[in-house]
N, C-alpha and C positions, 0 to 999 in steps of 0.2 A: 234350519234343521232339515227341511224338505230338500234344499239344495245339496247338503252334505249327504243325505240318503241317496239322492239321485246320482251324485258323483260316484259314490261307493258302488252303487249297482252297475253303473256304466263301466267302472274299472273292472269289476268282476266279469262283466259281459266280454270286455275286450280280452281279458286274460283267458277266459274260456275259449274264445275264438282262436287266440294264439296257441293255446295248449292243443286244441283240436287239429290245428294246421301242422303241428310238428309231425314229421314223417317217422314211421317206424324204422328201427335199425335195418339197414340193408343186409340181406343174407349174403354171406360170403360166396356161396356157390349156388347157382340156379341152373337146373338142367333144362335143356332145350330139346324138343322132339325133333329127331333127325328126319329128313325128307326121303329116306332110303327104304328099300324093301329088304326082305330076308335074303340071306346068302350074299350080303354086301360086305366088303372088307377093304382094307388098305386105304382108309380115309386120309386126307391131307387138307391143310388149310393155307390160304394165301390172302394177304391184305394188300390191295392196290394202293397207289399213292393217293387216290381220291377217296379212300376210306372203305371201299367195297371189300367185303369179305367173301371169299370163294371156298366152298367145300367141294372137294372131288373125291371120287371113290370108284371102285370096280364092283360090278355085280356079275356073279357066275350064274349063267342062265341054265334052264333045264336041259338044253342040248349041248351043254359044256362050252358054249360060246361065252365071250366076255363083253361087257359093255362099260365104257368109261363115261361117267356123267358128272355134271357139276350143278351146284345150286348157289345162290347168293343170299346173304343174310339181309332181311328187311328191317326197317326202322323199329318194328315191334318185337324184335329178337325172334322172329320165326323165319323159316327157310322158304325160299321161293320154289315154285314148281321145277323139278329137275329138267335139265336139258342134256341131250346126248352129245358127246364129243366124238366118240368113235366106238365101233363094235367090230368083232371078228372072232375067228377061230385061230388056234395055234398060238395064242399069247402065252408069255411066260408070266404067270401070276404067282408072286412070292411074297411071303410075310414081311421080308426085310428089304425088298427091292421094289418100292412102291411108286406109282405115278404121282405127278404133281401138275399144278397149273400156275402160271406166272404171267403177270401183266407187264406190258412194255409199251413204249411209244404212246400215241394218242389214244387208240382204241384197240390195241393189240393184246391178244392172249396167246401164250404158248403152252401147250400141254404135251406130255410124253407118256408113252407106255412101252412095254417090252414085247417083242415078237420073235418067236423061235426061228432060227435060221437053219438048223439041222437037227438031227435026231439026238445028238449028245445032250445030256441034261442041261449043261450050262452054255449051250450054243444059242445065243439070242442077240438081237439088235435093238438098239434104242430107236424108237419111232417118234418123231416130233410132228405135231400138227398145229397149224396156226389159224387164228381167227383175227380178222381186222375190223370186226364190227361187234366187239364186246361179247363174243360167244354165240351170236345168232347163227352163224354159219362157220364151217370148218373146212380147211383145205385138205387135199390129199397128203397123207403123212409121208415124211421123208426121213432118211437115215443121216444123222449129222457126222458120223465117222466114215472115213473114206477108204478103209483097208480091205473091205470085201472078204474078211476071214469069218469062218464059222466058229467064233469064239465068244467068250463072255463080254458083253458091253452093258453096263447098267449103273445102278447106284448114282443116279443123275441128281444134280442140283442146278438151279437156274436163277438168274437175277437180271433185272433190267439194267442197261447201261445208259449213260447220260446223253448219248446220241440217238436215242430212239430204237436201238437194237437191243439184243440181249445176249448174255453169256450163258453157255451151257457147259457143264462139267460132268465127266463120267469116268468110271473105271473101264479100262480097255485091255482086253486080253490078246491083242493081235500078236504079241511077241510069242505067245504059246504056239501059234501056227507057224510063224517065221522060223522058230527054232527047230521045228520038224524037218525043215528043208535045208537049214544052215546050222552046222554044229558050232559055229562061232558065236551064235546068238543064244543067250540064256533065257530060259522060260521065266518071265517076270510079268506080274500085273502091273500096269502103268495107269497114271491118271492123266487125262487129257482134257482139253477144252476147245471150244470154238465160239466165235462171235457170229451171230446169225441176224439177218435183217428181216423186215416184215414180209419179204417175198420168199423166205426160206433159203436165201443165198448164204453160203458159208463164206464169210469175209476173211476169216483167219482161223487156223487150227494150230493148237499149241500142245507140246508135251510138257507137263508140269513137273512130273517126277517119274523116274524110270523104274522104280521098285517100291510098290506099296502093298498094303494088306489087301487080300483078294476080295473080301466081301463085307467091308464096313462102309456105312453110309458116308458120302461126302456132304459138305454144306458150304454155302457161299453167301456173301452179303456185300453191300456197297459201303465203303468208307468215303470220307471226303477226298482221299487221294486215289481211289480206285477200288477195284474188287479185291476181296480176300477170300481165299479157299482154305478150308480146314479138312483134314483127312487123317487116316491112320497109316502111318509109315511102316516099313518093314526093313530092318537092317539085315546085314549078312549074318549077324549073330542071332537073328529072330527076335530082336527087341521091337515091339510094336507100340510106339508111342504116337501121340497126336502131334502132327506137323502142320505147317501152313506156308502158303505162298501169297504174294500180293502183286497186283498189277499196278505198276508205277510208270507213268508216261509211256503206256502201251508196251512196256516190257515186264516180264515176270521175274520176280526175285528168286534167288536160290531157296530151296526148301530149308525151313528152320523148325526146331521143336517149340511148341508152346511151352513145354516143361519136360525135363528128362525123368519120367517115372521109372524107366528101365524095366518095363513089363516084358519079361521073357516068356514067350508062349509060342509053341510050335505051330499051332493052327490059328486060323482067323476066329476072333471072338464074336464077329457079327455084332458090333456095337460101336457105331461111329460117333463122332463129335457133332456139336451144334454151335453155331455162331449167330450173334445178333449185334447190331451197331446202332449208335445214335450220336450225332455230332462227331466229336473226336473219340468217343468211347467204343471199344470193341470188347465184347465179353464172349468167352468160349467155355463150353461145359463138356465134360467127357467122363467116361467110366474107365477104371483101371483095376487090375487085380495084381499089381506089382507086389511081390513078397507074399502072394497068396491072400492078400487082404483086400476085399472088395471096397471100392471107394468111388464116390462121385465128386469131381473136382471142378471148380470154376476159377478162371483167371481173367483179370481185367487189364485192358490197355487203355491208356489215356492219350495216346499219340497215334491213333489210326492204325494200330497194329505194329508199329515200329519195335516196340518192346512190350513185354507182358510181365505182370507182377507175379510174385510167388503165389501158387494156387491156394484156394480156400477149400477145405474139406467140408462137405455138407452131407446130410443124410447118412450119418454114421450108424446105421442100424444093420441091415443086410441088403444093400442095394444090388440090383440086377442091371442097372443102366438103362438103356433105351431112352436117352435124355433129349430134352429140348430146352430152349432158353429164349427170353425176350428181355431186352433192356427197357426199363421203365423211365418215365419222365424225369425222376429225380436222380437218374444215373445208377440206381441199383438194378438188380436183375431178378426175374422170376424164373425158377428152375423147375422142370417137371421130370420125373423118372419113375421107374418101377422099383419097388422095394418088397421085401419079404419080412412080414411082421406076424408073429404069433401064428405061424402055419398058414397065413393068408398072403396072397400077392396083391398089392395095392398100388395105385398111382398116387404118388406124393408130390406136394408143391411146397416150395420154400422160397421166400424173398431173401436175397443176400446183397449186402452193401460191398462196395469196393474196399472198405476198411475192415471187412471180415464180420461185421454184425449180421445177425440172422434173425428172421422172424420165427415164430413157432411153426412146426410142421403141420401142413394141412393135408388131410386124406381126401382126395377127390372122390375116389370110389374103389371098390374091389375090382380086381382084374384076374388074369390067369397067367401062370408062368409058362404056359404053352407057347410055342412059336406063333400060332395063329392069332394071338392077342395083339401081335404087331408092335408098332411104335406110336404112342401117343403124340399128337402134333398140337402146336399152339401158335396163335398169333395175338397181337396186342392192338387194341384200338382205344385210344384215350387211356383211362385207367382200368379198362376191362380186358382181361385175357380170355380168349375163346379157345376151347380145347376140343379135340375129337379123338376117339379111340374105337378099337374093335372090341365088341363084347362077344365073348365065347359062350354060346348057349348050349344046352344039352343036344339040340337038334341042328342048329345052324349058327352062322355068324351074323352079327348085326352091328350097326354103327350108332354110337352115342355122341352127343355133343353137350357142352355146358359152357357157362360164362362164370368167371371168377372175378369178383370185385377186389382188385389189388389194394385199393385204399384201406381195406380192412386188415391188411397185413402190416404190422409194425415191426421195425427193427429194434433189437435190444442187445 
């Protein structure tokens, strides 16, 4: 009887230990204190191949100068002490045309910002600065475009190449200036790119498309076959749909539509696409108002971007766009965008499968429909998505960051 009693007590004791060791359910969203000061905006995120997550942003100083800084995420999900990348006066600081930082090679980082080239509102250059010691020191900035015109150059995206260099993509307004001197040239916004090495040498410069939308973000990612670039095209009839080009065997393909929404709009909607890749999967998300119906759409490719499936509609409430995307480990994708719900602007998240299955909608936080709220950005590490966005306060702008546990989002 004593043995039975002892065995029963021991069993209860073990069960109590096991029960006490069970972890509480993980919160889907955890907010992380940003390392930034007041009057900071235009945040961006980048994840390096070694898993390091970089947060970059611009601070507008009291003397109207600007400082571009970065911080890295530590193991305890807090941000490191910020480091300065560059600072100066006369920068073009814009809610939709924001800086970024990209890792490449062994210890290389490439960051860019925008610098005014003349008094005209949209006369500015891309300035790229490099670090070859993981951001401890930064070289003198240089201009990756060689036209020397006082026109718009911006909406930059960058990605590391497999040879230790990096690809830079930008919208380029040089033809606006050329047309002023040559009546045979049409004023068109173009999209161009260059391969740059660790010394800042331009190895190649390319024209990707000779007529594109003037002020929608570009995005680029690396597939198994080479780089893919997504952007908003502009037809002669003012159809502005999302197109893409790919670099195959060091040659760029002809521009092709991801899908023909046939969005007819006379002016630029300032609402670019985003792309993410994993293995053979390419996923692209974009905003459209074709037929005056606002929609966020995502399309998957399972052959490195050779073909894309019919798009999946998500967020059918009152989406504003400003999208981002990350392909998850299981081949599905996590989408972020701004939406307008019950008189409130919010940042929404949704997981979507290539077969069209969707998770429930997740509200990350309230935001603002004003331009200064910018574009939420996202990166993925393991099963966690890290996001950053600009918070519009009553007196100033500030930056927020959060982590989302994607394992809590189930498709159905």
